[in-house]
C-alpha positions, 0 to 999 in steps of 0.5 A: 614633203609628204609622208607615206604611211605604210605599216612595216611588214611582219618580220621586217624592220624599217631602215633609213640608212646603213653607214659603213666605216663608222668610227664614232659608234663603238670600237673599231670600224663599224657598220651602223644601221639606222632604224626609223622611229623615235619617242623623242623629238630633240631640237638639235637632232641630226637625224630628224628623218629618223623620228617618224617610223613612217616612210617619208618622201623628200626633195633634195633642193640642190638637185631639183631642176623643176622639170615637172616629172613628178607632177601628177604622180601619186605613188611615192615609188613612182615619183622617185623613179620619175625624177631624172636627177634623184632629187626625190627620195623615199626615206625608209626601206623594209628589210628582213633580218636575213637581208639586213644581216647579209648586207652588214656581213659584207663588212666582216673583214673590216670588223675582224681586222679592226675589232669593230662590228655592227651598231644598231642606232636610229631613231630609237632601235627599241621602237622596233624591239622585236626586229632588233632582238632578232637581228642582235641574236643572229649577229651574236650567233655569227660572232659579230661584235654588236652595239646598241645605241639608245636614248633609253626611252622604251619598255624596260623589258625590251632594253634588258633583253636587247642588252643581254644580246649585245656587247656594248650599250651606247646610252644617251643622256640629254638633260637631268632636269625633267622639265628641261628635258621635256622642253627640248626633247618632247618627253620627260626623263624619269623613265630614261634614268630609271632604265639606265639604273636598271641596265647598269645592274645587269650590263658591264659595258655601257658608254654614256653619250652626252650631247653638249648644246650651248645654252641648253644643257651645258651649264655646270649645275646640269653637268654636275648632276649628270656626273653624280648620277653616272658615277653611281651606275656600276656598268658605265665604262666611259662617257663621251661628250659630243659637241653641238653642230648644226648639220641637221638643220638642212635635214629639218628644212628638207622635211618641211620642219623648222630648225630653232637652234641655228644661231647657237654657237659651236662649243669652244674646245677649251669649254669642252676640255673644262667639261671633261675635267668636271666628269673626270673629277668624279672618276669617269673616263671621258672622251670628247668628240663625235656627233650629238 
């Protein structure tokens, strides 16, 4: 894997995937736009290609036939074009707001029939705050339901400005202990918690998302602290418990990075049910399922 550093052109955003017919990123059928760039580096990240805002050239091992077509090719785009099997891929394309909105509006019929819409995710959308604000404003003018999926770490003014333009905020909480949060994500959680409190004072549709990672954050003390904190944020309408899975491991390897959590077992259904009861005891509406 090699990284290709290129600045994002003015007026554009860097996207690494647009996923259609999603059922896990807000109500109804949704088109989820994944933006590159994230201030966290979660050990369990299932989209590690989102962490760097740079474009990244990767090799899909199962497709590579070692033909040598890419040898000596210096330009990433040319390397991708030279590969006969599609094994070489460049992650990250730059779109204008107009181009992005035009692409997601192809799904409008599905939004209207299902009560769905568009979710901006990542990575961390606030890493490209100006582009996100412009996209949300355009989608709102067109009557499209929008959701912002955020880790909560960013400038507060950007978060609140985005919240004012979006119907739903999906807000991740990884760990309540600052030292543990730093150990597993690379960054402390003080700014995240403060941003959630500020968001809850001005936005009435917040869904909290808690990844359940066995041995990392699924102990009763941490989740009890999470429940107490969430219960006092007025804008929270529900909490999603997202059981750990290791599907991101292959992506880490593809990017030339080590994945440290492959030996962690998947959380048992009865364990997830018990955790859901813990949150319900605090008056919080809970769902179980989806992706952390």
